[in-house]
N, C-alpha and C positions, 0 to 999 in steps of 0.2 A: 791477198791480205795476210798479214802476219797474225799467228796465234798469240792472243794476248793473255791466255790463261796463266796464272802465276807470275805476271809481270806488272809493275807499276806503268799505268798508261794515262791516268788522269789526275790532275793536281788542283786542289781546291782551297781557296782562302776564305775562312770565315772571319769577319772583321767588324769592328764598331763603326767603320765610316767607309762603305764601299766606294763612293765617288772619290774620296781623297786617295784611297788605295789605287784605284783605276788611273789616277792622274799620276801618282808616284811611279807605279811600275811601268805605265805607258811611257814615261820619260827615261826611266833607268834601264829598262830591258827592252823597250820598243814594241810592246804588245799593242794589237788593235783589239777592240771589244765590241760586242753587240749584246743587247739585252734578249733574254729568253724567258718568256712567261712573266708572271707577276702583274699582269694587266689589271687584275681585280684589286690587288693590295698596294699597287704602286711601289712594290719592292722587288724588282726583277732580279734574276740570276744573270750575271754578266759572263758570257763565254769569252775567254782570252785566246788569242791566236798569236803564234809566232811565225816565223818565215815559212814553215812547212804546214800551216794549218792550225786548227784548234788543239789545245793541250790542256785546258782546265777552265775553271770558273772562279769568280769572286762574288761573295754574297754576304749579307748581313748576318750576324750571329743570331740565330733563332731566339725569340723571347725567352722560351722555356730554358734553353741552354745558358743564356745570359743570367737568368735568375739563379742558376746553379753555380755561377762564378766562371763561366767559360771566358777565356781571354782570346784575343785575335791569335790564329794559328794557321799554319799551312798543313793540310793532310793529303795522303795519297791514296788512290784507289788501285787495287790489284784485280785484274781480270778474273772472272769466275764463270764457269760454264753452268754451275748449280750452286748458287749462293747458300741456299739452305744446307745442302749436304756438306759443302766445304766449311761453312761455319761451325757445323756440329763436329766435323772431323778435327778441325783446328782447336776447338775447345778441349777435345779429348786428348790432344797432343801437348797440353800445357798452355794454350792460349785462353782467351776469354771473349765472350760475347757481350759487348758493352750496348749495342742496340740490336735488338733481334731483326732478322731479315724482314723487309717490307718493300712494297712497290713505290716508286716514284713515277706518277702518271706520265706517260709519254717519253720516259727516259729509260727505266729498267728497274731491276731489283738490287738492293744493296743491303749491306749489314756493316756495323761498326765493330771492330775487333781490337783486342789487345794481344800483344805477343807476350811470351813468358816473362820478359823483363819490365813490361808495363808500357811500351811504346804503343801508340794508337795507329792503326791503318784501317781502310775500308775495302770491302769486297764489292764488286759491281758486275752485273751482267746486263748489257744494254738490251733495250727492246728491239733494236734494229737488227736484222740478220747481217748487215754489212758491218765489217770491222774497221778499225782505223789502221792506217799505215804509219808505223813509227817514223819519227824523224830520223834523219841521218845523224851520226855522232857530231856534236858541236854545231848543230843547226841553230841559227840565231834565235834567241827567245825561248828555246825549248830546254828541257832538263837534260844536262849533260853528265850528272852524277848524282847518286842516291846514297846518303850517309846515315847510318844508325848509330845514335848515341845510346848504347845498350845498357839496360839494368841488369842484365843476366847474359854475359858475353857468351859463355859455352851454351847455355840453354837456348838462346836466341839463334846462334849459328845452326844448331841442330834443328831448330824449328823451321827456319826458312829453307834450309837445304833439303831437309827431310819432307816437308809438306809441299813445298812449291818447286822442288827440282833444281834450285839454284846450285851453282858450282863454286868452288873456291879457288883462288889463285895464291899469289904470294902473301904471306903475313909479314908485316913490317914492324920492327921493334921500335917502340916509342919510349923506351926507358921506363921511367916511374909510371907514366900513363898506360902501360901495357902494350898489347899488340894491336895493329891496324890490319884487319883481315880483308883483303880484296875479294869481292864476290861478283858473280855474274848471273843475271837473270836469264840470259840467253844460252848458256852452256859454254863449254870450253874453259880452259885454264890459263891461257896465254894472257899477257897484259892487255892486248887489244880486244880481248873478249870481256874485260871487266866493265861492270856498270855501276859499281859503287863500292862501299866499304863499311865495315862494322868495327866499332871501337867501344871499350868500356866508358861508361858515363863518366865524364870529367867532374870533379868536385865542384867546378864553377856552374855546372848545369843543374837547374832545380829539378828536372824530371827527364826520364828517357823519352826520346822523340826521333822521328825521321826528319832529316833535313834535306831539302832539294836545292841543287845548284843549277841556276838558270844561266844560259850561255849569253854572254855579251861579246862585243868586238874587242875593244882595248879596255883592259881592267882598270887602269888608272883614270881613264875618262869616265868610267862608270862609277868609281869612287867619288869623283867630283860630283856626279849627278845625284848619288845617294845623299851626300851631305847637303848639297844645295836644296834638295827636296825635303829636308827635314828627317832623314833617316840617320842611323847611326852605325858606324863600322866598328864592330867589336873585336875583329881579328883580321890581319892581313893588310895589304896583299902579300901572299905567300906562294912561293913557287912550288909546284907539285910534279911528280914524275910525268914525263911526257912533254914538259916545257910549258904547260899552262900555269896561270896564276889564279888564286882564289881569294875570296874574302867571305867572312860571315858577318851579318849585320841584323839590325832590328829596323823595321819599317816605322813610319811616324805613329802608327797605332799600336806598335809593340810586338808584331809578329816577326819571328825569327826567319831569315832567309839567307841564301848564299848565292854567290855569283861565281862563274868561271869564265875566263877569257885569256887572251894573249896579251903582250905588250908591244906597243910600237905602232898599232894601226891608227891610233888617234880617234877612234870612233866609239 
């Protein structure tokens, strides 16, 4: 099993309508899903799986979070061997603890964190001694790219590289939008080692966030499925280095998501 410490490995949608979201993403991305827990409340957590197995979950926005104004959004969990110690260390390095470490019965221990620029992510240590085997790059339905719209470009880069051991690759000049810094959660500095990018928060974005790119077959066919399913394409398709194409969009409930795929397969 691969060491997941310091790496994104689980992705979670909190939404106003889990059943509608399951139908939308099931059609667009091809996920399968099964309910986990919630027998007493009738409000299960749905584990979603791509071609290489489970990758995340879909759940209703908790009542207390909804009362505080939470809107549908995708969050990512970074593996941690000691959630309490790492949360404290990150807070001392310019991050913030947004929800103190606590246990999820039968799942593990987690904390909700903020980076120096204000983007949210979670820490998680699973209760099972067995780890997950990450999907191969561009495995259907899995996350093929991680992108941070940063509220503090220099501070966030120093935070993730210094605290999690991420490495940097090429920095691409985007003109007035600043630099797009390639990063790797797995080490190395060559293009094939890169797992994501960090860019300054565009003026069109309301707040810093992590955006996750789900792998599809044919990007144009996926765009049709997004629109037919009630979603909105807000950017793309756009070609990126390596020959893939990407879009960013909003699902029918308003959560931002992204897709990455090729052209020409028709699927």
